[in-house]
C-alpha positions as CSV (number, residue, x, y, z in Angstrom):
1,M,-10.4,-20.2,12.5
2,V,-8.2,-20.5,9.4
3,N,-8.1,-16.7,8.8
4,N,-7.2,-16.2,12.5
5,A,-4.3,-18.7,12.1
6,L,-3.1,-17.1,8.9
7,N,-3.2,-13.6,10.5
8,Q,-1.1,-14.8,13.4
9,L,1.3,-16.4,11.1
10,M,1.6,-13.2,9.1
11,T,2.2,-11.2,12.3
12,G,5.0,-13.6,13.3
13,L,6.7,-13.7,9.9
14,L,6.5,-10.0,8.8
15,P,8.9,-7.4,10.2
16,N,7.7,-5.0,12.9
17,K,5.7,-2.0,11.8
18,V,5.4,-3.4,8.2
19,L,2.2,-1.3,7.6
20,Q,4.0,1.9,8.5
21,R,6.9,1.0,6.2
22,V,4.6,0.2,3.3
23,K,2.8,3.5,3.6
24,R,6.0,5.5,4.0
25,Y,7.5,3.9,0.9
26,L,4.4,4.7,-1.1
27,Q,4.3,8.3,0.1
28,R,8.0,9.1,-0.2
29,E,9.8,6.7,-2.6
30,A,7.3,5.1,-5.0
31,R,7.8,6.7,-8.5
32,K,5.9,6.2,-11.7
33,P,8.1,4.4,-14.2
34,F,8.7,6.5,-17.4
35,D,7.2,4.0,-19.8
36,T,4.0,3.4,-17.7
37,S,0.8,5.3,-18.3
38,I,-0.7,7.2,-15.4
39,N,-3.8,5.0,-15.6
40,S,-1.7,1.9,-15.1
41,Y,0.2,3.5,-12.2
42,Y,-3.1,4.5,-10.6
43,M,-4.4,1.0,-10.9
44,N,-1.3,-0.4,-9.3
45,I,-1.6,2.0,-6.4
46,M,-5.3,1.1,-6.0
47,H,-4.5,-2.6,-6.1
48,I,-2.0,-2.2,-3.3
49,N,-4.4,-0.1,-1.3
50,S,-7.4,-2.4,-1.7
51,E,-5.8,-5.8,-1.8
52,E,-2.5,-5.8,0.0
53,I,-2.6,-3.2,2.7
54,P,-5.8,-4.6,4.4
55,R,-4.0,-8.0,4.7
56,L,-1.1,-6.6,6.8
57,P,-0.9,-6.6,10.6
58,P,-1.9,-5.2,13.1
59,Y,-5.6,-5.0,12.2
60,F,-6.1,-6.9,9.0
61,T,-9.0,-4.7,8.0
62,E,-10.0,-2.1,5.4
63,T,-9.7,0.6,8.0
64,Q,-6.0,0.8,7.6
65,S,-6.1,1.5,3.9
66,L,-4.9,4.8,2.5
67,A,-7.4,7.7,2.3
68,K,-8.3,9.3,-1.0
69,D,-6.3,12.4,-0.3
70,E,-3.2,10.3,0.5
71,I,-3.6,8.4,-2.8
72,V,-3.8,11.8,-4.6
73,D,-0.6,12.9,-2.9
74,I,1.1,9.7,-3.9
75,L,0.0,10.1,-7.5
76,L,1.1,13.8,-7.7
77,Y,4.4,13.2,-5.9
78,G,5.3,10.0,-7.8
79,T,4.6,11.4,-11.2
80,P,7.6,13.1,-12.9
81,K,7.2,16.7,-13.7
82,S,8.3,16.4,-17.3
């Protein structure tokens, strides 16, 4: 009952289509900082994917997490070429 109440509260407080916005930001705009190792960058992306995305509306489940190929694309696109 508490989880259901928290999910309803999150749905009311967060902006519309927050899940789509988070995924779009990760895919298009998230960049690895110059002074961060690739392992640390990978761990941050995996933390977002496993801990934060499943807690977003509309479903609040693991099914809305990023797929492995999407994570690879984020890592390749977000890493500078130099």
